[in-house]
Every structure is written in C-alpha cells, then in structure tokens.
ZAMARGU-4260 file (C-alpha; in steps of 0.2 Angstrom, whole numbers, plus 5000, padded with zeros to 4 digits):
<rodrens>
0) 5583/5818/5399 | 5568/5808/5394 | 5575/5789/5394 | 5565/5781/5379 | 5569/5761/5377
5) 5560/5762/5359 | 5573/5776/5352 | 5589/5772/5363 | 5599/5757/5364 | 5603/5750/5382
10) 5620/5756/5383 | 5614/5774/5379 | 5600/5773/5392 | 5613/5766/5405 | 5624/5780/5401
15) 5611/5794/5403 | 5605/5786/5419 | 5622/5785/5427 | 5623/5806/5426 | 5610/5805/5441
20) 5614/5790/5451 | 5616/5790/5468 | 5633/5790/5475 | 5637/5773/5483 | 5639/5781/5500
25) 5621/5788/5499 | 5614/5771/5493 | 5624/5762/5507 | 5616/5773/5520 | 5599/5772/5514
30) 5601/5753/5515 | 5606/5755/5533 | 5624/5752/5531 | 5638/5761/5542 | 5652/5770/5534
35) 5665/5757/5541 | 5655/5743/5533 | 5656/5750/5515 | 5672/5747/5505 | 5672/5759/5492
40) 5678/5754/5474 | 5679/5772/5466 | 5664/5783/5465 | 5651/5771/5458 | 5655/5754/5466
45) 5658/5747/5483 | 5660/5730/5492 | 5650/5727/5508 | 5660/5720/5523 | 5646/5707/5526
50) 5654/5699/5542 | 5654/5716/5550 | 5636/5720/5545 | 5630/5703/5551 | 5639/5704/5568
55) 5631/5721/5571 | 5614/5715/5567 | 5615/5698/5576 | 5610/5706/5593 | 5595/5716/5584
60) 5578/5709/5583 | 5574/5710/5564 | 5561/5702/5553 | 5568/5693/5538 | 5564/5700/5522
65) 5551/5690/5510 | 5562/5680/5499 | 5558/5680/5480 | 5567/5669/5466 | 5566/5674/5448
70) 5567/5659/5436 | 5560/5656/5418 | 5553/5645/5405 | 5565/5636/5393 | 5574/5651/5384
75) 5577/5655/5366 | 5596/5657/5363 | 5591/5676/5363 | 5586/5675/5382 | 5569/5680/5388
80) 5573/5694/5400 | 5575/5686/5416 | 5588/5699/5423 | 5577/5713/5416 | 5562/5706/5425
85) 5572/5704/5441 | 5577/5722/5441 | 5560/5727/5435 | 5552/5719/5450 | 5564/5727/5461
90) 5559/5743/5454 | 5540/5740/5455 | 5542/5735/5473 | 5550/5751/5476 | 5537/5761/5467
95) 5524/5753/5479 | 5536/5760/5494 | 5544/5744/5499 | 5561/5743/5505 | 5568/5730/5493
100) 5585/5723/5489 | 5591/5712/5475 | 5605/5700/5471 | 5610/5696/5453 | 5625/5687/5446
105) 5640/5695/5439 | 5641/5692/5420 | 5654/5681/5411 | 5666/5689/5399 | 5660/5674/5388
110) 5643/5679/5384 | 5645/5697/5386 | 5657/5697/5372 | 5649/5685/5362 | 5631/5683/5357
115) 5620/5687/5372 | 5629/5702/5379 | 5629/5708/5397 | 5615/5703/5411 | 5612/5720/5417
120) 5594/5720/5411 | 5587/5731/5397 | 5577/5746/5394 | 5572/5756/5409 | 5574/5739/5420
125) 5594/5740/5422 | 5608/5738/5434 | 5620/5753/5433 | 5634/5758/5430 | 5633/5747/5415
130) 5651/5745/5408 | 5660/5740/5427 | 5646/5728/5429 | 5648/5720/5412 | 5667/5720/5411
135) 5678/5721/5427 | 5666/5725/5441 | 5678/5723/5456 | 5688/5709/5450 | 5679/5693/5457
140) 5680/5682/5440 | 5698/5687/5438 | 5702/5682/5455 | 5693/5665/5453 | 5702/5663/5436
145) 5719/5666/5444 | 5715/5655/5459 | 5710/5641/5449 | 5724/5642/5437 | 5736/5642/5451
150) 5729/5625/5456 | 5734/5619/5439 | 5751/5627/5440 | 5754/5617/5456 | 5748/5601/5449
155) 5757/5601/5432 | 5774/5607/5439 | 5772/5593/5453 | 5769/5580/5439 | 5785/5587/5430
160) 5796/5587/5446 | 5790/5570/5451 | 5795/5564/5433 | 5812/5573/5434 | 5817/5568/5452
165) 5819/5551/5462 | 5811/5549/5480 | 5827/5555/5488 | 5828/5571/5478 | 5810/5574/5480
170) 5813/5572/5500 | 5827/5584/5499 | 5814/5597/5492 | 5802/5593/5505 | 5791/5584/5494
175) 5782/5567/5495 | 5778/5557/5478 | 5759/5559/5474 | 5761/5548/5459 | 5747/5558/5449
180) 5739/5549/5435 | 5740/5560/5420 | 5725/5550/5412 | 5714/5555/5428 | 5716/5574/5429
185) 5699/5581/5433 | 5702/5599/5432 | 5706/5610/5417 | 5713/5628/5415 | 5700/5641/5414
190) 5698/5658/5405 | 5683/5669/5405 | 5679/5669/5386 | 5670/5657/5374 | 5685/5649/5366
195) 5682/5633/5357 | 5700/5631/5350 | 5706/5629/5369 | 5693/5615/5373 | 5706/5601/5371
200) 5724/5605/5370 | 5742/5596/5373 | 5752/5605/5386 | 5771/5602/5392 | 5778/5600/5373
205) 5797/5602/5372 | 5811/5596/5384 | 5809/5589/5402 | 5811/5606/5408 | 5795/5612/5399
210) 5783/5604/5409 | 5774/5587/5409 | 5766/5583/5392 | 5748/5577/5392 | 5732/5581/5386
215) 5723/5595/5394 | 5710/5609/5390 | 5701/5624/5396 | 5684/5628/5402 | 5675/5645/5405
220) 5680/5653/5422 | 5663/5653/5428 | 5661/5635/5427 | 5675/5633/5440 | 5671/5624/5456
225) 5678/5639/5465 | 5663/5649/5458 | 5652/5636/5466 | 5661/5637/5482 | 5659/5656/5482
230) 5640/5654/5480 | 5639/5643/5494 | 5652/5648/5507 | 5644/5657/5522 | 5660/5665/5528
235) 5680/5665/5525 | 5684/5650/5536 | 5671/5640/5526 | 5678/5646/5509 | 5695/5641/5515
240) 5689/5623/5520 | 5680/5620/5504 | 5695/5626/5494 | 5706/5614/5503 | 5695/5599/5498
245) 5695/5603/5479 | 5700/5586/5470 | 5711/5591/5455 | 5716/5574/5450 | 5718/5555/5455
250) 5734/5544/5459 | 5738/5529/5450 | 5729/5519/5463 | 5713/5529/5462 | 5715/5539/5477
255) 5711/5558/5476 | 5723/5571/5475 | 5717/5588/5482 | 5722/5606/5482 | 5728/5602/5501
260) 5739/5587/5495 | 5746/5600/5483 | 5750/5613/5497 | 5741/5626/5486 | 5725/5628/5495
265) 5731/5643/5506 | 5737/5652/5491 | 5721/5649/5481 | 5712/5656/5496 | 5723/5671/5496
270) 5717/5675/5477 | 5700/5674/5483 | 5699/5684/5499 | 5692/5699/5493 | 5678/5689/5483
275) 5670/5685/5499 | 5661/5702/5501 | 5647/5706/5490 | 5648/5721/5477 | 5635/5735/5479
280) 5626/5743/5465 | 5609/5749/5461 | 5595/5750/5448 | 5592/5764/5436 | 5578/5769/5449
285) 5590/5768/5463 | 5586/5753/5473 | 5601/5743/5480 | 5608/5728/5471 | 5621/5716/5476
290) 5631/5708/5463 | 5639/5692/5468 | 5644/5676/5460 | 5642/5671/5442 | 5630/5664/5429
295) 5628/5649/5417 | 5617/5637/5427 | 5618/5624/5413 | 5637/5620/5417 | 5637/5628/5434
300) 5627/5631/5449 | 5621/5647/5442 | 5615/5657/5458 | 5618/5673/5466 | 5628/5670/5482
305) 5621/5664/5499 | 5631/5678/5507 | 5622/5691/5497 | 5605/5684/5501 | 5607/5682/5519
310) 5614/5700/5520 | 5600/5707/5510 | 5586/5698/5520 | 5592/5707/5535 | 5592/5724/5527
315) 5575/5725/5518 | 5557/5721/5518 | 5559/5710/5501 | 5573/5703/5493 | 5573/5697/5475
320) 5587/5685/5470 | 5590/5677/5453 | 5592/5660/5447 | 5600/5654/5429 | 5590/5649/5415
325) 5574/5639/5416 | 5566/5632/5431 | 5572/5614/5425 | 5590/5621/5427 | 5592/5637/5439
330) 5577/5634/5450 | 5581/5617/5453 | 5598/5620/5459 | 5591/5635/5469 | 5578/5624/5476
335) 5588/5608/5480 | 5606/5615/5483 | 5606/5633/5487 | 5591/5634/5499 | 5597/5618/5508
340) 5613/5625/5512 | 5608/5642/5515 | 5593/5639/5526 | 5583/5652/5517 | 5566/5646/5509
345) 5558/5656/5496 | 5541/5665/5499 | 5538/5668/5479 | 5545/5661/5463 | 5543/5672/5447
350) 5544/5663/5431 | 5548/5674/5416 | 5539/5669/5399 | 5539/5679/5383 | 5527/5677/5369
355) 5542/5674/5357 | 5548/5659/5367 | 5531/5651/5369 | 5529/5652/5350 | 5545/5644/5347
360) 5541/5630/5359 | 5524/5628/5349 | 5532/5623/5333 | 5538/5641/5327 | 5553/5643/5316
365) 5571/5642/5323 | 5577/5656/5332 | 5595/5661/5330 | 5605/5676/5336 | 5610/5688/5322
370) 5596/5682/5310 | 5580/5692/5309 | 5564/5684/5317 | 5551/5675/5305 | 5535/5684/5304
375) 5526/5670/5315 | 5535/5680/5330 | 5530/5698/5325 | 5512/5694/5321 | 5498/5687/5331
380) 5498/5668/5331 | 5487/5660/5344 | 5489/5643/5338 | 5508/5643/5341 | 5505/5652/5358
385) 5495/5639/5365 | 5505/5624/5359 | 5521/5633/5366 | 5511/5634/5384 | 5515/5616/5385
390) 5532/5621/5390 | 5526/5634/5403 | 5515/5622/5411 | 5530/5610/5414 | 5540/5625/5422
395) 5524/5629/5433 | 5523/5611/5439 | 5541/5611/5443 | 5540/5625/5454 | 5523/5619/5462
400) 5533/5604/5467 | 5543/5613/5478 | 5528/5619/5488 | 5529/5637/5482 | 5515/5645/5471
405) 5522/5653/5456 | 5519/5670/5448 | 5521/5669/5429 | 5527/5686/5422 | 5524/5689/5404
410) 5539/5700/5400 | 5531/5712/5387 | 5537/5714/5370 | 5530/5728/5357 | 5524/5713/5346
415) 5513/5705/5359 | 5493/5706/5355 | 5480/5707/5369 | 5473/5690/5363 | 5490/5683/5364
420) 5493/5690/5382 | 5475/5685/5388 | 5477/5667/5382 | 5494/5665/5391 | 5487/5672/5407
425) 5471/5660/5406 | 5482/5645/5404 | 5494/5650/5417 | 5480/5653/5430 | 5471/5637/5425
430) 5487/5628/5430 | 5488/5636/5447 | 5500/5651/5445 | 5496/5670/5447 | 5500/5678/5430
435) 5503/5696/5424 | 5509/5705/5410 | 5524/5717/5414 | 5530/5732/5405 | 5546/5735/5415
440) 5557/5736/5400 | 5547/5751/5392 | 5541/5759/5408 | 5553/5754/5422 | 5545/5751/5439
445) 5529/5760/5434 | 5527/5746/5421 | 5530/5732/5434 | 5517/5738/5448 | 5506/5724/5443
450) 5520/5711/5444 | 5525/5717/5461 | 5507/5717/5468 | 5506/5699/5462 | 5522/5694/5470
455) 5517/5703/5486 | 5501/5692/5486 | 5510/5676/5483 | 5522/5680/5497 | 5507/5682/5509
460) 5502/5664/5505 | 5509/5651/5517 | 5523/5642/5508 | 5524/5622/5510 | 5542/5622/5503
465) 5550/5605/5503 | 5565/5598/5494 | 5564/5586/5479 | 5575/5573/5489 | 5583/5572/5507
470) 5601/5572/5511 | 5608/5554/5510 | 5596/5549/5495 | 5607/5538/5484 | 5616/5546/5469
475) 5606/5537/5455 | 5590/5540/5465 | 5593/5559/5465 | 5597/5559/5446 | 5581/5549/5443
480) 5571/5560/5453 | 5578/5576/5444 | 5576/5567/5427 | 5558/5561/5430 | 5551/5574/5441
485) 5558/5589/5435 | 5564/5586/5417 | 5549/5575/5412 | 5560/5560/5407 | 5555/5542/5408
490) 5571/5537/5416 | 5589/5538/5415 | 5603/5529/5404 | 5622/5528/5409 | 5638/5525/5399
495) 5648/5511/5406 | 5660/5523/5412 | 5647/5534/5421 | 5638/5518/5429 | 5655/5512/5435
500) 5659/5529/5443 | 5640/5530/5451 | 5642/5514/5459 | 5658/5518/5466 | 5652/5534/5473
505) 5637/5526/5481 | 5649/5515/5491 | 5659/5530/5497 | 5653/5535/5514 | 5661/5552/5513
510) 5651/5556/5498 | 5635/5550/5506 | 5627/5567/5509 | 5633/5575/5493 | 5620/5583/5482
515) 5619/5582/5463 | 5623/5598/5452 | 5617/5593/5435 | 5626/5598/5419 | 5612/5599/5405
520) 5608/5611/5390 | 5597/5626/5395 | 5589/5626/5378 | 5577/5610/5381 | 5569/5602/5396
525) 5578/5587/5389 | 5597/5584/5385 | 5595/5589/5367 | 5595/5608/5363 | 5585/5605/5347
530) 5570/5597/5356 | 5558/5611/5360 | 5541/5612/5369 | 5538/5598/5382 | 5547/5583/5377
535) 5540/5566/5380 | 5546/5547/5378 | 5563/5550/5381 | 5578/5545/5394 | 5591/5556/5401
540) 5608/5550/5395 | 5622/5553/5409 | 5639/5552/5400 | 5651/5555/5415 | 5652/5563/5431
545) 5664/5576/5440 | 5667/5576/5460 | 5666/5594/5468 | 5671/5589/5486 | 5674/5608/5490
550) 5656/5612/5485 | 5649/5595/5490 | 5642/5591/5473 | 5643/5575/5462 | 5641/5583/5445
555) 5632/5571/5431 | 5637/5577/5413 | 5620/5574/5403 | 5621/5575/5384 | 5635/5582/5374
560) 5636/5598/5383 | 5653/5606/5385 | 5661/5616/5400 | 5668/5629/5387 | 5656/5637/5375
565) 5660/5643/5358 | 5661/5661/5350 | 5647/5664/5337 | 5649/5672/5320 | 5644/5688/5325
570) 5650/5690/5342 | 5645/5707/5353 | 5664/5712/5353 | 5663/5718/5335 | 5651/5732/5341
575) 5661/5737/5356 | 5673/5752/5356 | 5679/5766/5366 | 5678/5785/5363 | 5696/5790/5364
580) 5691/5808/5369 | 5681/5803/5384 | 5687/5785/5388 | 5670/5779/5387 | 5665/5762/5382
585) 5651/5762/5368 | 5641/5747/5361 | 5639/5737/5377 | 5622/5728/5378
</rodrens>
C-alpha cells in the first residue's frame, strides 16, 4: 500500500505502516541487544534493561556516536514539526546507510487529548505504533503520577494526624511532629490532562477525619519533579537518592520537609522502578527509537532521558535526541542542565523552522488552533518572511553561544514557495548556520537526505562546546545570563517575595551548585506569549521560585505561566474513537 500524506491522515498512515513494522525482537537484535537485555511489553513494544547493556559494553572498545540535538525557533500554537523533523532526520541518516538511533519524549495526555495532539511526528516521518506511543506506552507517566500523588497523600495525612494527636499520641504511633506550615506546601497534586478547573482547589473539607482543610491544587503530571529526576537519573541508586531529597513543604520555622522526612521516599521509588528502563520503538522506516521521559520544556525540563542518550550513543554511529519547544527553552536546558549532568556534548544542533512560523513572527495575523489560516500563510509573502527571520537569527545566535554550529532545517509545507525558501536559506547562512529545505513529512527518509548530509557535515566540524555559566555561579547571575544572553532581555526584575527567596537561596551553601531551570512561555522569546518576533527593550519578571532539590534545580517562575495548562474549545478528544469490531483507536493525530 502506497502511503500518501496528501491523501491520508497521520493515524491512517501509522496504522498502515504498522502492518509491516519489524517485530520488536528483530529491531532489538539489529540494534545489537541480547535477548536477555530486552523486556518485551507485547508484540510491538519493549523496555531495555539499560544497566545490563551498559555493563556488557563497559569492557568493549566502542566509539561514541555523533550526538545531535533537535530544537526549533519560537513555535506557533500549532507546533512546527520538531518531532517530525527528529524522526525524518533519523530516517534520512538511515537512507545514507548510517547506523542511527533516536531518543524522543513520551507525549503527555494533556496535549494529546487537547489541541496539539500526539508527538509521534507526522506524514512519513512518524514513530510507531502510534496509539500505544500516544496514550499508554508502558506506563511511565502513570507511574510518575502515582508516585507523586503518594507523596501528597503522605503529606496531607501527616498534617491531619498532627492536628488530631498530641506529641505523646504521635510518639505511640512512632511519629515525630513535623509542624508543617499549611501555607508553605510546595507540591500540588498531579494529573496528566489539561484541567484548568483543578488549578486551585480546597481539600480536607468535612470533619476532622476527612483530612486537613487547606488550599491546594493540581499541576500536569509531566511538570512533576519526578519527571525531571527521571530525565537526569543515571541509575536506580541515583533515582532513589534524588527522590529522597524532594522538598514537599516547609515547617513553621522555615525548615524543609522532604519525602524522606515523611518516610514515603522508598514507596515512591517503588512506583518508579520500572520507569528507569527506556522504551524501544521504531520509525516508519524501521530505525530504533528510545522513548523515555516527557515533554513541556516551558514548565519542566522537557528532555529525553540521559539514560536513553548514554545507551544509544554506545549502540550507534549517529544518535538524534530532542529538546522541547524553541532554543530559548528546550535547547537552553539541554545545553546548561542535561549536558552538564550527562557529560555528553552535542556535535550538531538542528533548529527547525517553518515558513508559517516566520510569517507569524514577521507580523502575520494571529495563528490559533481550530481556525483556518489567513491567506498570508498560504500565499507567497517575502516581506513577512524576511521580517520573521529576526526570530530565526535569535535562535541561531543562542545555539552558536554554546560553541556548536547550527543546522537550520526548513520543515517543508506544500504552500512554501521557492523564493521564500531561498530567502530563509540565505539569511540563515549569512548568520553562520548551515541551512536546508527538508520534505521528510511528504517523502520520509528520501526527503531528508539533504538534511542528513548537512548534519553529518556539521558533526565533522570541531565543536567548541561551552556552558553559559559555570557551577557555583550565584543564582541571580545565572538568571541574568539566561535572560540577557538567551532571551535577549535588558535585565531581570523580581517581586519582593521572589527577591527575598533569591537572596536566601544564595546564602544557602547546600544550594550553591544548583542550576537554574526556568519556567517561561514557549510562545515568545520574552515572558509574554503575545510578543512575537525578537522582542527588544524589555525585562524578564520573576514572580516566584520553586526548589527541586532532587533534580538539583532552582526553578524561577517568569510571567504568569501556570503548571496546569487548560483545555481548549475544540480538543482532540472530540475526534478520537474506537472501532468496536476491531478495538482499534481511530482519529489519533
């Protein structure tokens, strides 16, 4: 059956491709894995026992794969095909005869059932099987949700018991009074949907046996510190130690209350044990892809896991990993957080751009999901494209500051014109990037050969990779560097509450070597999602901070961004159904 993206929907292409996909055992064997290193999860999926593989390979001389990160310009709310390009590049490298692997993030149920849909790619550049990838996979996000909420159960029940019992009664129950401050509870509950109605709630209403009454709320599961810990953990011991350091709340004297204080850290780790092993899937063209950790780099770290990347770089010649959203958000965290902890340095960085997004940044009409695009986006408009390239240049400069030469991939749409493509390539190359037009959505690996060749060329150039700041740099200096050197701000402002916390953190020797993991909108280089292009003459406002001691991060909250997204008026779940005769899910995209 010929797969034609112009006539078939993504889920139809995926369903057809799945009829001839490699059995997961064959995929694993081609990758160089032994039978006992593969943990089958049905016919199409498997986990990989990473510890067993790394132990086997430890004594073998094996060159580390070329390491490529895929990021993007500031996207429209529709997304610009970063995951599609990641899969397309993997397929393109495969077409050139390279042994290639990929690592992408498991999609969150929030975006999947909301506006954006799945993150499996699109057209002929997809990761399959689509439905398990998009909904359940092997349960990682569900395990994170349960482990996180178990921590909240431990906290809230402890607060109830401390209210109901005196110190002597607590001692009989082998409990020490923690004296938790209900107004300084850092964690919220989590659920993996975009549920704005749960952002702010009151819990514990009723009698004294119904819990401790206080204000609380929900965040989306993938924003949990546990997801950041999964990204960063190098083994189960590291995972266990990081979970025990998580700060859940503070007592009335301002001391931290951790999961270890609540004696729930071991049980939380028990929920997380299986998540440490990466999930093995494949592209439509049969290249292996590890799916591990989660998305949303605007409110989380938004990276595929260190374990998946370390594993893959020992099994292939080229390894393509993915960072969330634009270079200001996802790549900055890949650059200064993930690479610092993993020790892996990128040989090349791909910046995905679309003519559509460049037109929006050049002053084009508002782009909204569910509303047809204005004709400015479907007809040639060189003026808008040229103006919008200011945003592209900003992202090129961000990547160049890391010491790596970027490759700009113009992700092809059928409405793009030759003149528009030529203009973008010219501007990108004038600003120090390699630039190619890629048709992987339409043609799969065949359409990504030029992209793959450009990436190989970039990998051969000597990288001068360097971090934006060194460990031990004071917190406010880290934030200033990110704001001015990455976002293009003139400086940083703080609310009185945020400034007080920042000063206290800087005096805390235990936090001296913590990195900064910014929470900021992905829809603008600034903190304001409505400001497009390359904003100038502005300052980054920091409203508050969170402390992720397990991950080793201080988390500044910039602007009015929330850790629980909202569901739109035309969500994807309206179009998803099940064929009751076959049990197949339809309408996934």
